[in-house]
C-alpha positions in Angstrom: 28.1 59.2 100.0 31.8 58.9 98.8 30.6 57.2 95.6 28.6 60.3 94.8 31.5 62.7 95.5 34.0 60.8 93.3 32.3 61.6 90.0 31.7 65.2 91.1 35.4 65.7 92.1 36.6 64.1 88.9 34.4 66.4 86.8 35.5 69.4 88.8 39.2 68.5 88.4 38.8 67.8 84.7 36.9 71.1 84.0 39.5 73.0 85.9 42.3 71.4 83.9 40.5 72.2 80.6 40.0 75.8 81.6 43.7 76.2 82.5 44.8 74.7 79.2 42.2 76.8 77.3 43.2 80.1 79.0 47.0 79.6 78.4 48.7 79.4 75.1 52.0 78.4 73.7 52.5 82.1 72.6 52.4 83.3 76.2 55.0 80.8 77.2 57.2 81.8 74.3 56.7 85.5 75.2 57.8 84.8 78.8 60.9 83.0 77.6 61.7 85.9 75.2 61.2 88.4 78.0 63.5 86.4 80.3 66.1 86.1 77.6 66.0 89.8 76.8 66.2 90.7 80.5 69.1 88.3 81.2 71.1 89.8 78.3 71.1 93.1 80.1 72.3 91.7 83.5 71.2 92.2 87.0 71.6 95.9 86.8 68.2 96.2 85.1 66.2 93.9 87.4 63.5 95.8 89.2 60.6 94.4 91.2 57.4 96.2 92.2 58.6 96.6 95.8 62.1 98.0 95.0 63.0 101.6 95.6 64.9 102.9 92.6 68.7 103.0 92.5 70.6 105.5 90.3 70.4 103.4 87.2 66.7 102.7 87.6 66.0 106.4 87.9 67.9 107.1 84.7 66.4 104.2 82.8 62.9 105.3 83.9 63.4 108.9 82.7 62.5 109.8 79.1 64.9 112.8 79.5 67.9 110.5 80.1 67.8 108.0 77.2 71.1 109.3 75.8 72.8 109.1 79.2 71.6 105.5 79.6 72.9 104.7 76.1 76.3 106.2 77.1 76.4 104.3 80.4 75.7 101.0 78.4 78.2 101.8 75.7 80.8 102.4 78.5 79.7 99.2 80.3 79.1 101.2 83.6 75.7 99.8 84.5 76.8 97.9 87.5 78.6 100.9 88.9 75.3 102.7 89.1 73.6 99.9 91.0 76.3 99.2 93.5 75.6 100.1 97.2 77.3 103.4 96.9 76.7 106.0 98.1 77.2 107.9 94.9 76.0 111.2 93.6 75.4 111.4 89.8 75.0 114.7 87.9 72.8 113.3 85.1 72.8 115.4 81.8 69.4 115.5 80.0 69.1 114.5 76.4 69.2 118.2 75.3 72.7 118.5 76.9 74.0 115.8 74.7 72.2 117.3 71.7 74.1 120.6 72.4 77.5 118.9 72.0 79.3 119.8 68.7 77.9 117.8 65.8 79.3 114.3 65.6 80.7 114.3 69.1 78.2 111.9 70.6 78.4 109.5 67.6 82.1 109.5 67.9 82.1 108.8 71.6 79.6 105.9 71.3 82.0 104.0 68.9 83.5 100.9 70.5 87.1 102.2 70.0 86.2 105.2 72.2 84.8 103.2 75.1 87.5 104.3 77.6 87.1 108.0 76.7 83.3 107.6 77.0 83.7 105.8 80.4 85.9 108.7 81.6 83.3 111.3 80.6 80.4 109.4 82.2 82.5 108.8 85.3 83.3 112.5 85.5 79.6 113.0 86.3 79.8 110.9 89.5 81.0 111.9 92.9 81.7 109.3 95.6 79.3 110.0 98.5 75.8 111.2 98.8 75.5 115.0 98.3 71.9 116.3 98.7 71.3 119.7 97.2 71.5 121.4 100.6 75.0 120.0 101.2 76.4 121.8 98.1 77.7 125.1 99.2 79.0 128.1 97.2 82.8 127.9 96.6 83.2 124.2 97.4 85.0 121.9 95.0 83.4 118.5 94.6 85.7 115.5 94.2 84.6 113.4 91.3 85.2 109.7 90.7 87.8 110.5 88.0 90.0 112.4 90.4 88.9 115.8 89.1 87.4 118.6 91.3 84.4 120.5 90.0 83.4 123.9 91.4 80.1 124.4 93.1 78.4 127.8 92.7 75.2 128.9 94.5 73.5 131.7 92.7 70.1 133.4 93.2 68.6 131.2 90.5 70.0 127.9 91.8 73.0 125.7 92.3 75.5 125.0 89.6 78.2 122.3 89.4 81.0 122.9 86.8 78.8 125.7 85.3 75.8 123.4 84.9 72.6 124.3 86.7 71.0 121.6 88.8 67.5 121.3 87.4 66.1 118.7 89.7 67.2 116.3 92.4 66.1 112.7 93.1 67.1 110.5 96.0 68.1 106.9 95.1 68.7 103.9 97.3 72.4 104.2 96.6 72.8 107.9 96.5 71.6 111.0 94.7 70.8 112.0 91.1 71.0 115.7 90.3 69.6 116.5 86.8 71.8 118.9 84.9 71.6 120.7 81.6 75.2 120.2 80.5 77.6 117.4 79.7 80.9 117.6 81.7 83.8 117.0 79.3 86.5 117.6 81.9 87.7 114.0 81.6 87.6 113.7 77.8 91.4 114.1 77.4 
């Protein structure tokens, strides 16, 4: 009986091996290596798995309305700040807010020689602590990571921070993201 099973097992093993080799290709291995290389150049801040809840940076990266903010965060080398444990509240300007800056302002800020100024501006959008929308009360001043205080105003049409209306709010694993329609330039100088 075992003599009959041996050729069958050999053929089964050989056919499985042939199928595995035929289904795989050198290109897919090269692609996986390229994907790993590209991912490792961006650091751990960009690693996300299917079971992870999004942190502040993941939310920004995943939003088509925040590509300019993500570019500014990267140019200022602040990615790891937005993935740290926090808690942190970020007022995230939409792309249109950056587009509304005076012509040439963003291009100038993104230059390597202006990295510190850009970092100050990006940091002026972050407050240490987790501040859900319902916590923000009219007349309060919110302490920002740059040491500045920004006024909070609650109007009939919504909540405003530094004159910018909060358009939406998203909870992150390490804090809150409040989407705003204006760039805070309080720390530019």
